[in-house]
C-alpha positions as CSV (number, residue, x, y, z in Angstrom):
1,M,217.5,-19.7,-104.3
2,S,217.4,-18.2,-100.5
3,A,215.2,-18.6,-97.7
4,Y,214.2,-15.8,-95.7
5,H,211.3,-15.3,-93.1
6,L,208.5,-12.3,-92.9
7,P,209.0,-11.4,-88.8
8,G,206.0,-11.7,-86.7
9,D,204.3,-14.4,-84.7
10,P,204.8,-16.5,-86.2
11,P,207.5,-15.9,-88.5
12,V,206.4,-16.6,-92.0
13,P,209.3,-18.4,-94.4
14,L,210.0,-17.2,-97.5
15,V,211.5,-18.3,-100.5
16,L,213.1,-15.7,-102.9
17,R,213.7,-17.0,-106.8
18,R,215.8,-14.8,-108.9
19,S,214.8,-14.8,-112.6
20,A,216.4,-13.4,-115.8
21,R,213.0,-13.3,-117.1
22,A,210.9,-10.9,-114.3
23,K,210.6,-7.7,-114.8
24,R,208.7,-7.1,-111.2
25,I,208.7,-8.6,-108.2
26,S,205.6,-11.2,-108.3
27,L,204.1,-13.2,-105.1
28,R,203.1,-16.7,-104.7
29,I,201.2,-19.0,-102.2
30,S,201.4,-22.6,-103.2
31,A,197.9,-24.6,-102.7
32,L,199.7,-27.6,-101.8
33,D,202.0,-26.4,-98.8
34,G,201.5,-22.9,-98.5
35,R,204.9,-22.3,-99.1
36,V,205.4,-18.6,-100.1
37,T,207.6,-17.6,-103.2
38,L,208.8,-14.4,-103.9
39,T,210.3,-14.0,-107.8
40,L,212.4,-11.0,-108.4
41,P,214.6,-9.9,-111.4
42,T,218.0,-11.1,-111.4
43,R,219.8,-7.8,-110.0
44,L,217.1,-6.4,-107.5
45,P,218.3,-6.2,-104.2
46,A,216.5,-9.0,-101.7
47,R,215.7,-6.1,-99.0
48,E,213.2,-4.7,-101.9
49,A,211.6,-8.2,-102.0
50,L,211.1,-8.4,-98.4
51,A,209.9,-5.1,-98.4
52,F,207.2,-5.9,-100.8
53,A,206.2,-9.0,-98.4
54,A,205.8,-6.6,-95.5
55,E,203.6,-4.6,-97.6
56,K,201.5,-7.7,-98.4
57,E,201.7,-9.4,-95.1
58,D,198.1,-9.0,-93.9
59,W,197.2,-11.3,-97.2
60,I,199.9,-13.5,-96.8
61,R,198.6,-14.5,-93.1
62,D,195.4,-14.6,-93.8
63,H,195.8,-16.5,-97.1
64,L,197.8,-19.0,-94.7
65,A,195.1,-19.2,-92.3
66,R,192.7,-20.6,-94.4
67,H,195.3,-23.2,-96.2
68,P,195.2,-26.7,-94.5
69,E,197.7,-26.9,-91.0
70,V,200.9,-29.3,-91.8
71,V,200.8,-32.0,-89.7
72,E,204.4,-33.2,-89.0
73,V,203.6,-37.1,-88.7
74,G,204.4,-39.2,-85.7
75,F,203.2,-40.7,-82.7
76,G,199.8,-38.8,-81.5
77,S,199.1,-37.5,-85.0
78,E,196.2,-37.9,-87.2
79,I,196.7,-39.0,-91.0
80,T,194.0,-40.2,-93.5
81,V,194.6,-43.4,-95.2
82,E,191.8,-44.5,-97.8
83,G,190.4,-41.3,-97.0
84,R,189.6,-42.2,-93.1
85,L,191.1,-40.0,-90.3
86,R,193.4,-42.3,-88.2
87,L,195.5,-42.4,-85.2
88,V,199.3,-43.1,-85.5
89,V,199.9,-45.3,-82.0
90,P,202.7,-47.3,-81.4
91,G,202.7,-50.8,-82.3
92,Q,204.0,-53.7,-80.2
93,A,205.8,-55.3,-83.0
94,R,207.8,-54.1,-86.3
95,G,206.4,-53.0,-89.1
96,V,202.7,-51.1,-89.9
97,R,199.6,-52.3,-89.1
98,L,196.5,-50.5,-90.5
99,G,193.2,-50.8,-88.2
100,Q,190.0,-49.1,-88.6
101,D,190.6,-45.8,-86.5
102,E,194.3,-46.3,-85.6
103,I,197.6,-47.0,-87.5
104,A,200.0,-48.9,-85.1
105,V,203.8,-48.4,-86.1
106,G,206.7,-50.1,-84.7
107,G,210.0,-48.8,-84.1
108,K,210.9,-45.2,-83.1
109,S,210.6,-43.3,-85.9
110,P,207.1,-43.8,-87.4
111,A,207.1,-41.3,-90.1
112,R,209.6,-43.1,-92.5
113,S,208.3,-46.5,-91.5
114,L,204.9,-45.2,-92.2
115,E,205.8,-43.6,-95.6
116,R,207.7,-46.5,-97.2
117,Y,204.5,-48.6,-96.1
118,L,202.0,-46.2,-97.6
119,K,204.4,-45.9,-100.6
120,E,204.0,-50.1,-100.8
121,L,200.1,-50.2,-100.6
122,A,200.0,-47.5,-103.2
123,R,201.7,-49.4,-105.6
124,D,199.8,-52.5,-105.2
125,R,196.6,-50.9,-105.3
126,L,197.4,-48.5,-108.2
127,A,198.9,-51.7,-109.9
128,A,195.9,-53.6,-109.3
129,A,193.6,-50.8,-110.7
130,S,195.9,-50.3,-113.5
131,D,195.6,-53.9,-114.5
132,H,192.0,-54.0,-114.3
133,Y,191.5,-50.9,-116.4
134,A,194.3,-51.9,-119.3
135,A,192.6,-55.6,-119.6
136,Q,189.5,-53.6,-120.4
137,V,190.7,-51.7,-122.9
138,G,193.1,-54.4,-124.4
139,R,196.1,-52.4,-123.8
140,A,199.1,-52.8,-122.2
141,Y,201.3,-50.4,-120.0
142,E,205.2,-50.5,-120.0
143,K,205.7,-50.0,-116.4
144,L,204.1,-48.2,-113.6
145,S,206.0,-45.6,-111.1
146,L,205.4,-43.6,-108.0
147,R,206.3,-40.0,-107.0
148,D,205.7,-37.4,-104.5
149,T,204.5,-34.9,-107.4
150,R,202.6,-31.7,-106.6
151,S,201.3,-30.4,-110.0
152,R,199.7,-33.8,-111.3
153,W,198.0,-36.7,-109.7
154,G,199.1,-38.9,-112.5
155,S,200.7,-39.1,-116.1
156,C,200.9,-41.6,-119.2
157,S,203.7,-41.1,-121.3
158,S,203.9,-42.1,-125.1
159,A,205.8,-44.9,-124.2
160,G,203.2,-46.2,-122.1
161,T,204.7,-45.3,-118.9
162,L,202.2,-44.7,-116.0
163,M,203.3,-42.4,-113.3
164,Y,201.2,-41.8,-110.1
165,S,201.5,-39.7,-106.8
166,W,201.8,-42.1,-104.5
167,R,199.7,-39.6,-102.2
168,L,196.8,-41.0,-103.5
169,M,196.8,-44.0,-100.7
170,L,195.6,-41.1,-98.6
171,A,192.5,-40.4,-100.9
172,P,189.1,-42.3,-100.8
173,P,189.4,-45.4,-102.7
174,E,187.1,-44.3,-105.6
175,V,189.4,-41.2,-105.9
176,L,192.2,-43.7,-106.5
177,A,190.7,-45.8,-108.8
178,Y,189.3,-43.0,-111.0
179,V,192.9,-41.7,-111.4
180,A,193.9,-45.0,-112.6
181,A,191.2,-45.0,-115.2
182,H,192.0,-41.7,-116.0
183,E,195.7,-42.4,-117.1
184,V,195.0,-46.0,-118.5
185,A,192.7,-44.0,-120.8
186,H,195.6,-42.2,-122.2
187,L,196.8,-45.5,-123.5
188,V,193.9,-45.2,-126.0
189,E,193.8,-41.5,-126.3
190,M,196.6,-39.3,-125.7
191,N,194.6,-36.1,-125.4
192,H,191.6,-34.9,-123.4
193,S,189.3,-35.1,-126.2
194,A,185.9,-36.1,-126.3
195,D,187.1,-39.4,-127.4
196,F,189.2,-39.5,-124.4
197,W,186.7,-38.6,-121.6
198,A,184.3,-41.3,-123.6
199,V,187.4,-44.0,-122.6
200,V,187.3,-43.0,-119.0
201,A,183.4,-43.1,-118.9
202,Q,183.5,-46.8,-120.3
203,L,186.3,-47.6,-117.7
204,Y,185.0,-45.8,-114.7
205,G,181.6,-44.3,-115.2
206,D,180.8,-40.9,-114.2
207,S,183.8,-39.3,-112.4
208,T,182.2,-35.7,-111.6
209,D,182.0,-36.4,-107.9
210,Q,185.9,-37.8,-107.9
211,R,187.3,-34.9,-110.1
212,H,185.4,-32.3,-107.7
213,W,187.0,-34.2,-104.7
214,L,190.8,-33.6,-106.4
215,R,190.1,-30.1,-106.7
216,A,188.5,-28.8,-103.8
217,E,190.2,-31.6,-101.0
218,G,193.3,-33.1,-103.2
219,G,195.8,-30.2,-102.3
220,A,195.3,-31.2,-97.9
221,L,197.0,-34.4,-98.9
222,H,200.3,-32.7,-99.1
223,R,200.0,-31.1,-95.5
224,Y,201.5,-34.2,-94.2
225,R,205.1,-34.2,-93.4
226,F,207.1,-37.5,-92.7
227,G,210.4,-35.7,-92.3
228,P,212.9,-32.9,-93.6
């Protein structure tokens, strides 16, 4: 995999992927982070893929203009925590202090400190929600893990392992709770049948708004970058 750029102001980073299964050049822009990827046949010269991207420049730039702007987390930046926008400011002491409208971070590397804090907070919130819902269905999960997943907000394995995206800590609390109920429901029904959704409704109630929020707003949670 190689990185290139589409010239212009500003230049657009391009990722070229070669695939033995590709018959022609294809173009994809990630809905999560705006990454522009060109997939091309193994033997096709890179210059042909770059020429293809140049032909699609107007479409690419128009699409990126509608994409949520990337936020490099640091002092002076704003980030949503529990669905509320908060300003990152220097703290008077070490550690992180979460306020109503601000997040005070001690030290000189706020991005890393804040990322660690949010992961710890996400684990506490998701473990509490998972324990609550698991008790309601009378099922125990094996373990709980956190990842920075892009394709899903959570999963439940056949062995009873629950996995969640820690970025759910950035979403409104009711969205985090819904995802926990959704995954715990898989301890009862390992599918998405009518019976499964009946368990979700039993645990959480009507989740229409929360599912709509994830479809419409969830991708924007990935716009926050905490370092390279």
